[in-house]
C-alpha positions as a printed Julia matrix, in Angstrom:
167×3 Matrix{Float64}:
  69.82  117.12   64.06
  72.48  118.82   66.66
  69.22  119.35   68.3
  67.99  115.11   68.42
  72.13  113.87   69.11
  72.19  117.16   72.52
  69.24  115.46   73.39
  69.93  111.74   73.2
  72.92  112.25   75.31
  71.58  114.45   78.11
  69.13  111.76   78.53
  71.04  108.95   78.58
  73.41  110.68   81.09
  70.27  111.08   83.58
  69.67  107.87   82.56
  72.79  106.14   83.84
  72.8   108.43   86.47
  69.56  107.46   87.68
  70.71  103.19   87.41
  74.01  104.67   90.01
  71.01  105.8    92.72
  69.12  102.61   92.22
  72.75  100.43   93.06
  73.7   102.86   95.59
  70.5   102.49   97.93
  70.77   98.31   96.56
  73.84   98.33   98.67
  73.36  100.62  100.68
  70.93   98.11  102.34
  72.02   95.56  101.8
  74.98   95.93  104.5
  72.41   97.34  107.09
  70.43   94.3   106.57
  73.32   92.2   107.63
  74.03   94.48  110.88
  78.54   94.53  108.94
  80.25   96.71  107.4
  82.87   95.34  104.43
  85.71   97.71  104.77
  88.07   97.35  101.88
  91.79   97.67  104.3
  94.61   99.46  102.07
  96.85   96.81  101.97
  99.65   99.38  102.76
  98.41   99.85  105.64
  97.96   95.89  106.23
 101.49   95.31  104.9
 102.75   98.11  107.88
 100.72   96.34  110.72
 102.22   92.98  110.07
 105.31   93.39  112.57
 106.73   90.26  111.51
 106.72   90.26  107.95
 107.8    94.52  107.75
 110.9    93.07  110.02
 112.12   90.07  108.26
 111.36   92.73  104.65
 113.4    95.21  107.1
 116.87   92.68  107.76
 116.79   91.78  104.56
 117.33   94.7   102.85
 119.52   96.29  105.55
 122.17   93.77  106.28
 121.67   92.0   102.91
 121.38   94.86  101.0
 117.75   93.55   99.59
 116.9    95.85   97.4
 113.53   94.66   96.48
 112.62   94.1   100.04
 113.87   98.15  101.22
 111.63   99.08   98.1
 108.41   97.41   99.57
 108.93   98.46  102.28
 109.11  102.39  101.67
 106.24  101.83   99.43
 104.37  100.43  102.65
 105.86  103.32  104.86
 105.48  106.43  102.82
 101.5   105.3   101.7
 100.25  104.09  105.08
 102.1   107.57  106.21
 104.49  106.91  107.94
 107.29  108.21  105.95
 109.56  109.53  109.58
 109.21  106.28  111.36
 110.78  104.97  107.47
 114.07  107.37  107.93
 116.01  105.83  110.29
 115.5   102.13  108.06
 116.63  104.37  104.76
 119.72  106.59  106.11
 120.5   102.46  107.18
 120.06  100.87  103.94
 121.82  104.37  102.36
 124.71  104.06  104.41
 125.17  100.61  105.04
 125.09   99.28  101.42
 125.67  102.48   99.44
 122.15  101.96   97.81
 121.31  105.47   95.64
 117.42  105.54   95.51
 118.95  105.19   99.6
 119.72  107.83   99.41
 117.06  109.52   97.29
 114.62  107.99   99.69
 115.91  109.89  102.03
 116.56  113.16  100.98
 112.36  112.44  100.16
 110.77  111.28  103.69
 112.43  114.75  104.64
 110.97  116.68  102.04
 107.82  115.37  103.34
 108.32  115.86  106.98
 109.07  119.63  105.68
 105.69  120.13  104.3
 104.07  118.68  106.59
 106.25  119.98  109.94
 108.8   122.63  108.75
 112.22  122.19  109.15
 114.34  123.63  112.08
 117.7   125.21  110.56
 119.41  125.7   107.41
 121.02  122.98  108.04
 119.15  120.49  108.29
 117.88  121.69  104.61
 121.25  120.7   103.47
 121.34  117.54  104.86
 118.12  117.18  102.87
 120.37  118.47   99.75
 123.61  116.46  101.26
 121.52  113.32  101.01
 120.02  114.06   97.47
 123.23  114.83   95.66
 124.39  111.62   97.34
 122.2   109.31   95.62
 123.4   111.61   92.25
 126.23  110.77   92.85
 125.45  107.77   93.15
 124.18  107.62   89.94
 120.28  107.6    90.76
 118.28  108.78   87.71
 115.47  110.72   90.27
 118.36  111.96   91.92
 119.28  113.67   88.06
 116.56  114.9    87.61
 116.09  117.05   90.34
 118.83  118.33   91.01
 118.28  119.53   86.64
 115.48  120.96   87.99
 116.79  122.23   91.1
 120.48  123.68   88.85
 120.75  123.02   85.91
 118.28  124.81   84.74
 119.64  127.55   86.15
 122.99  127.58   84.67
 123.97  126.85   88.42
 126.48  124.37   88.84
 125.64  120.97   90.53
 128.35  121.24   93.9
 129.24  118.27   95.76
 127.61  116.01   98.75
 130.75  117.01  101.13
 130.28  121.15   99.91
 126.74  121.32  101.09
 127.51  119.85  104.51
 130.62  122.51  105.31
 127.97  125.11  104.94
C-alpha cells in the first residue's frame, strides 16, 4: 500500500513537471512570435525613477514632517538599491523633525554601506551607533530590539548617544 502511494506521488510530480515545461515553451514561443519582450517592471525602481513624485514625497517628508511620505521614499530608495543617496534625507528628516524612525534608518543605511564597502574609520562606526542610540532614546522599537541584542543580552549597560561621539 505504501509503495503504491509513493508511486502515485512520483507519477503526479513527474506529470506536473512535464506540464510546466510545456507551458514554459508556449510562453517563450508567444514572446518570440510577437517580437516584444514584456518586462514586469520593479515598482520600487519605477517609483524611484519618477523624479517629480520623489521630490514631492521628500519635500513633504522633510518640510512638513510627513512620516508616511518619508517611509514610502525610504522603501523606494532601499529596494531600488539607492540607499547611499537616501542617507542625506534620513539625516535631514531625523534632525529637522526629530523623527525616531529616521534616526534608525540612518543607522541602517550606514550598516548597509559598511557591508558593501566597509567603514573608513572607527569614528564612522561610532556615528552609526550614535544614530542607533538616538533612535532608542526617542523611543524607536527597532532600535530597542537591536540594542537589546548588542548590549542587554551581553549584560552591558547601554551608553548614551552623546557619549559615543566623544570617544
